[in-house]
N, C-alpha and C positions, 0 to 999 in steps of 0.2 A: 563562669570560667572564660568564655569567649570574650566577654567584655574586658576582663583583666588583661588578656593577651592583646586586645585591640588598644587599650590604654598604654600598655608597655610599648607597643609598636609606634604609637604616636609620640611617646616620650623619646624614643630613639631618634626619630626624625627631628624633633625639636632640639635635642642635644647637638645633632649634626649641624642644623641651621645656626645654632648659637656659636659653635666652633668656627663655622664658615664666616659669620659676621665678625667675630673677634680677630680672625686671621687677616681679613681684609682691612679692617679698621686700624689694626696695630701695625700694618705694613709688613707683616711676616711673609705674606705672599703678595707679589705685585704682578698682576695680570691686567693689561690695559682694558680688556673687554670682559672682565669678570666683576660684575657689581656685587655689592653686599645684599643679603636677603631683604634687608629693610627697604632698599631702593626698589627691589623687584616687587615687594608687597605693595608699595605705593603705585608702581606702574600697573600691577594687576588690578588694583582698585579702580584705576582710571579706565583700564581696558574693558572691564565688565559693565561699565556704564555706557559704552558705545553700542549703537545699533549694528554696526558692521560685524562685530565679533559674533553676534548671534546668527547672522547669515552664514558666516564661515563655519560655525559649529554645526548648523543645520546641514550644510553641504557635506561635511566630513561624516557626520553621523548617518545621514541618509545613504551615502555611498557604501559605508561599512556595513550597515544593516541589510541593505538590498543584496550586496554580494555575499554576505554571511548566510542569508536565507537561501540563496541559490546554492551555495556550497553545501549547506546542511541537507537540503532536499536531495541533491545528487549523491552526497555521501551516504545518507541513510538507505536510499534505494539500491545503489550498487554495493554498498557494504553488506546489506542484507542478502543480496544475491550471491555474493562471494562466500558469506558465511554458510549459506544453504547448500552450495554446490562445490564439492571437492574437485570435480572436473573443471569448472570455471576457474577455480583458484589455481589449478595446475597450469592453465594456459594463459593466465593474466597476471599473476603475482609478480613475475619478473618485470613486466612492464610497469606495474604499480610502483615497485621499488625504485625503478629508474626515474620515473616521473617525480616521485617524492623527493629524490635527491637533487632535483633541478632547483637552483637558487631562484627565488621569486623575482629578484631584481632583473634576472636575465630575460624575463618575459616582457619587460617594459619596452625595449627596442622593437620587438615583434608587434606588440600591441599598438605602438605609435605608428608603425608602417601601415598597419591595417585600418586603424581608426583615427589617427591623428591625435591632437590635443583635445580630448573629449572625455565625457563621463563613461563612454563605452570602454576606453582604454583603462580607466580606473577600475571598472567593474571586473574586467577580464583578469587584470593583474591581481586583484584582491581575491576573486572567487576561486581561481584554480588552486593556489596553495591552501586555501581554506577547506578544500574538499577532503584532503588526506587525513587529518585527525578524526573527522567524523566517520569517514569510510573505515579506517582501521578500528576505531572504537566500536562501530556497529558490527563489523565482521567478527571481531573478537567476542563481543557480547552474545551474538547469535550462536557462535560455535560453543560458547560456555553454557547455553541453556540446557538443562538436564534432559536426557533423552526420554525420560519417563513422561515429561510434559508433551513431547511430540507423540508418544504412544497414546496418551489420553486423547489428543486431538484426532488421531487416526481412528480411535475407537468411537469417537463421536461424529466421525465422517465430516470433519471440517475440510473445506476446500483450501487450496494453497493460499488464497488471499486471506481467508479467515485465520489460518495458522500463522501467517506472517503478522497480521494486525493484532490478533488476540493472544498469541502465545509468544512469538519470537521477539517482537518489539518491546512488549512489557518486560519480558525476561532480560532483555539486553539494555533496558532503559538506563541503568547507572552508567554503563560504559558509553552509551550514546550521549548522555548529558555531559560527561567529562570531555568527550571529543568536541561537543558543541562549545564548551567553555574555551578550550584551546583554540578552536577555530575563530571564536569571537576576538580573542586577543590578537591572533594573526591578522584578522581583517582590519582591526583598528590601526595596527602598526603599519600595515601595507597601504592603507588609505593615506596616512601621513606621508609615507615615502613616495607614493605615486604623485601626490600633489606637489611635492618638492621638485620632482623631476619631469613628470609627464602630463600634468594637468594644472595649469596656473589658477587654482581655486582652493578654497577651504583653508584649514588650519595649517597644513603642511606648507602651502605657498606663503601663508602669512609669516611663518618662521623665517623662511628664506628672504622674504621681502624686508623684514625688519633687520635681518643680519646684513643685507646689502646696504640698507640705509644707516648702518652702524648705530642703530637704536638698541643698545645692549639690554637695557632694563625691560623694554617691551618684548624683545625676543625671548628673554628668559621667562617673562610672564606668560607668553604663549606656550612655552615648553611646560610650565607648571600646569596650565589649563589642560593641556593634552594628557598629562599624568592624572589629573583629577577625573577626566573622562574615562580613562582606562579603569581606575578604581571603581567608578560609578557603575560601569557596565558589568564588571566582574561581580560586584556586589549584587546586582540584579539577577544575574545568572545563578549565583550561589543561593539566593533566596528562593528563586524559582525551583531549583533542584531540591531544596529542603521541603518546599510545599508539595512537589509532585511525588517525592519519595522520602517522606520524613524519617522512616525507620532506617533506610539504607544510608542516608547522608548524615544521620545522627551518630553513627558508629565511628570510633576513632580510626579504624582501618579504612573506612570509606573516605574519611577526610584526607587521609594520607594519599589514597589513590587519586583523589581529585586535585 
């Protein structure tokens, strides 16, 4: 069933590209810097044969993954603490909601003042917004763990660390994994944005560079490459989720929640 839906999804993309090609070739739409998909495909083929593009991919991917790992670790720890403590939630949730509403792009000038045009700027701007989906998912998952499991842990005289690692985190795992998927998407998007504005490296800077050079085909080829990276990483996380929790993520309602 999933294969059928995947093929249909690809078919929709192919139809869109075909209509785009016909509209440009027929002159129905005339945009000076909008090339047809066939020209973008040729540019993409040339792009992936150059060594420089793999260095740009490596920089963007490394920055996104490092920041995502930092965000996930912080989100799990603090989300678990908030899920366990009603008192802590009462005194911190207002602050969390305010910080969550802060647009990530607003962090770029602050990070530039502190770290300049550097990888540190990129990591800060990516990691901070990436914390919130994991934190909220972990907190909600911990709060949803049945109280009878905690009672069992108390009867077995588990310590707080054992309760957290053996009862709460496994029970909250589906929500944590969904939060991690959302955080990964945010991390990749922000990595591109920061490279466009605050760190002249990676795929984001390459898009701006080609746009300034008026090389429209190569610019769109980079955009397509970034889209493929997003699909690739999301696919990896979906596969990892199904491997870790095959029963939970095999259910229709779990797929909808994800």
